[in-house]
N, C-alpha and C positions, 0 to 999 in steps of 0.2 A: 255604788257607785262605777261609775262607766269612768275606764281608763281613756276616751278619747277627748282629744283639743276641744274646747267649745265650739269651733267653729264646723266640726265635724259630726257635732250633737245633732238631732232632730230635735230643735226648742221651737215650744209654740208660745206664741203674743198672743194675748185675747185684748179686742178692743170694742168700742160701739162709735158708731159714727152720728154723728148730731143728725136729728129732723131734720130734714130739709137740705143738708148739708147734700152738695153734689161732689161724686167721686170719681177719681179718674186713675185707669189701671193702666200698667206700660210694662211689656217684660223686654226681656234681650236687647238692650241699649250696644252692649257689644262693645266698648270704647268707641261710642260716636256721640263725643258732648255736643259738637254744634248742632249735630241733626236732633237731637233729645231736646235742647236750647230752641230749637225752632217748632218742635211738636210742641212742646209747652205754650211757646207764643200763639201754635195756632189754635191750641184747647182753651186759650184764655185763664191758663189757670192763675188763682188769684189766693189770697191770706184765707179766704172762706172756704175753698175746697181741702177735701182730703184726697192724698196721692200715695198711691200703692206702688213700689217698683217691684217686679215679681221675679229678680233673679237675673242671672249672668248679666253682671253690669261690665264685665271685663273681658279684655281679649277679642281678637279678630278685627279691630279698629285701632287707629293710632293715639287714641285720646283716652285710655283707661284712667290715668292720674288725675285727668281733667273730670271725667266722671264723678270717680269717688269724691274730688273737691267741691263738686259743685252740691253732691246733694250733700254732703256732710255741712255746705251752709245753708241749704233749702232746709235742711231739718231744724235750725235755729230761727228760721222766719213764718215757716211753714208748718202744715201737718201733714209730715211724710213719712211713711212706712216704707222701709227698704228690706228686702229678703236677698238672701243669699238663691245662688244658681251653681248647678254642678262645677261650670269652669271659674265661679270665685272660688269656691271652696280647693279645687285642684291648685290654684293660681298660688292662693295662702299658704296651703301645705308645703307647695313646694319652695316658700321662703321662708318658713318658721318652722319647719323639719328639721330636725338635726340628722333624718336619714340621708346617708351620700348618693342612694340611688334617685330620692326625690329632688334632692340640689342637683344630679347632674341632668336631669329631664327638665329642671330650670333653665339651663344654660343652654343646654345642647339641642332645645327645641326653639330656641329664641331668633336664631336666622332665617329659618324659615317662615316663622312669624311674622317678621318684618317683612318677606319675600314677600310673603301672599296676602298680608294685610295691613302693611303700611307701618306697624308696628305691635308691642306686647308691651304690656306693665313692667317686666324688668328693664326692656330696653329703654322706657321712658324714665324710670327712677336710675339707672346709669347716668344717662343723658342728663339730668340733674344736677346729679351729683359729681360729673364730670368726670367719671369712669369709663374710657371706651371698653365697649365689647370685643374683648380679643379674645383668640386659643390659649394663649399662656395668663389667663387670668387669675389670680389666685380665688378661688370659688368661695372658700370658708370664711377668709378672711374680706370677701367682698362682700357677702350676705348678711356678717353681723355690721359693716358700717351701713350699709340699705337698712336693717332692722333700725339703728340708731337716729338714722337719719329722717326715717318715714316711720317713726312710731306711732305718732297721732293717726295716722292714715291705716294702718295695718292694724291697729287697736281697733280703728272702728270697723275695719271689714271683718277683724275675726270675732267681735260681740253682734254680729247681724243675725238674727232668727233666721230659721228655714220655713216655719210658717204663720200666717197672721190669722187669725180665726174671729168672726164676727157673727153678730147675730144673722144676718143674712147672706155673707158670703164667705168663704176660705179661701185663702190665696195660697198656692205651693208653687215653685217651679215648674215641676215634672208632673207631680199629681200624686194623689193618694188612692191607695183602695180601698180606703171607708174614713168614716169621719169619728173613730173611736179613740181619738189620739193616746188613751191613756194604752196602748197597747203596743206603741211603736216612739212615744215620746220617750228622749233620751238616749235612742238607742244610734246608729248610723245613721245617718241623713242621705245620702247618696240614692238609695232607691227610690227616693220622693224629689230627689232632684233630678236624677238622669232617668228620666219614667220616657220612654223613646213609645213613639207610636202609641200613646194614651187613649185615643179615642177608641183604638182598636179591640180594647180590653171590655165593652160594651157594659160601661159602668153607668150607673144614676146614681144622682145624691137628692137627699130630702131640701138642701140648698147649694147654692152656686157654688162651685170651684172652680175658681180662676185660675189658668197655667197659662206657663212659655213652653220656652223649651225646644217646641217642634213646629216648625214652619208651618202657618195652617197651608200654605200651595200643597206640602206633603200629600194634606187628606184628600184633594180634590183632583177626579182624575178625567175631567174636560177641561176645563178653563185654567190656566194658571193666574192662580186669583189669591192675591196675598193678602186681602182684608181680613180681618177677626172673623172668627166661626162664634156662633153666638147659639148651641143645643139647648133652647128652654124646654124641651121635654124630659132633655137628663139632667139639666141644670150644671152644665158643664160651657164653659167659656174659654175660649182658646185665642191667645192674645200673640204670638209670634210674626210678625210679620218678615223673617227672616234680615233682620238689620246686620250688616255685617255677615251673615254666614252664607249669602249669596251677595254678588256684585249686585243684582234686579233686585235685592230687601228694599222693605222699606221698615219706619219704626210706625206701631200703631198705640194707639189710645182710646181706651174705649172708656166712655163716659154713660153715667148714670146721674139724673138730677138729684135722686134720694136714695138711700139705702132701701125703701120698701118700695121701691118701681122697678120696673122690668121694659121702662122706655129707652132700651140701650141705643147710642150713637156713637160714633167713632169719626177721630180724624187721623192723618198720617203725615209721615215728612219724610226725605230722602237727602242724601248728601249728592243727588246726581243732577247733571243741568238739563235743565229743563226747556221745550221747544213747543211752538205754536204752529198747527195745520194750515196748511195753505189752500188744499185741496181736498176734495170728499174721497172716501174709500168706502166700498162696500165690506161690510165682513165676510169671511168664508162660510162656503158652505160645507165643507167637509174638511176637517183639520184631526192632525194628531199631536198628542200632547206625551212626551217620553219622560217619566217620570225616574226622578234619581235614583230611587232605591231597584229602579228595571230599566237599566240604561245601556246594557250592553247591544252593540247593534251589528249589521255586516254593511261593511263599507262597499258599494257597488259603482260608484265614480267621484273621482277628485278634480276639483277645479281651483282657481284659482282665489275664489272668495267661500263659494259653498262645497260641501259634499254632500252626496245624494246618499243616504243610507237606507237598510232595510231593517227595519223594526216592528217584532210578531207579523210580518206577512206583508206591512204596509213602504210603501217607499216614502222617504222623509228628505226633504233640504235642509242641511243645518247649516251653520255657519263652520267652517274649516276651525277656526278656534275652541268649536265646542268639542272635537274630538279631543280624547285622551292619548298621549302622545308615550305617558309613563305606562297605561293600561289600553295596548290596542284593542280596538274592537268594540271600545266603550265609550261614553260621552263623559266628560268631567263634570257636567252639570245636568240639571233637567233641561228639555229644550222643549218648543213648539212649533209648528210651520201656520201656525193660527192669525188669519189676517182681520186686524182691528177694524172695529166700525167708525169710523173717522167723518167728522164734518169740519169745514173750514172754521178756525179760530178755536178747536180743542187745542189742549195744553196736554201735554204728555212729558215722561220722564226719559230722557235719550241713555238707554242703556249701551246699544253697541251699533257701529254704523258697518255697513256692508255693503261695499260697492254705491248704489244709488237708494237703498234701502235703509231700513234703520231697524232696530230691534227696542223696543219702548214700552212701555208703561203706562195704559191710560185709565184712568179710575180702579186702580186696584190689577187690574189684568195685563199681562203679558201678551206680546203678540208683534207681526211686522206691519208697517207703515211704508208704501212706497212711493208717495207723492212730495213734495215740496214742503218746505218747511224756515221757520226763523227761531231766532234763538230767543228765549227768553230772558229779559236781566233778572238777576237775583235779589234785588229789591221789589221785583212786582208781585 
């Protein structure tokens, strides 16, 4: 028997989808309930479908509690399978553990999370309970109040499994080394929930493994493409569009018409304002993509809006706001100087305004647009 709490164990749930049943898979909602609901609407999700949420429901967004309640309600009316991600386990453990180190992490990190992401689960629980987040808060007493007040939500979270296994697809947030679950079932789940750079491990499987955790843009070295990655030769599906983790991110939903099919399609949604181009623009012939895990640069020239930097011998223009003032000489995000191919009428998600230009996402790809545009009403 293990001494691990249930939510830290590698629990495998097995199921089988109905013949002809459409399958929808989404990962890394990260506290963006409104975007999640928008995505389900775009995917035309119905009670006939099977929906799998591949972990990281919480944090890095302002609506973690709403996400929990939305999924709890959907489970009552639809076929929904929800899995844990690494952020979910860390958050649950900080709330349910009696270890003062984890308790302090819960409260100490909350202000930064609220500043960076607009909210966190602790902040939302405190707000609903009418308890101000302050430095002199009695943390032990407060956690006990929250455990009682939100017992239903916390119990639901703590009973979620780590892996969903079906005859044709295995779902797990980070990734697994193989499909012999008896070798790690019941053991600590973190290695399979936080499995960074999963694709680089060179693994292939006899059936599909669908994962989240690592934004797909980090696997690409030419264009900043947020769309899902489907590797049919290796039987791997990478879902994470960077929602919440990146301001430029999107939430992806990969769909199959049937469990036996390999006819993949997807839709995506975001919480950004949308604009419609009024002018044409040609695509860049030459451009650079500074990747997040290799973002150290040499600053050559500073301007009021843009900075010219050198990266691996290339001169690249980036926004002033992309420089990390806490880590001089590196960017705070990945960035490209790619100019999008645009036709009049094209719709784009507006990420950043820089003078007369915008940094935008069109058809899942990030880049710059230098023409005029109009805003698209949210209902359109």
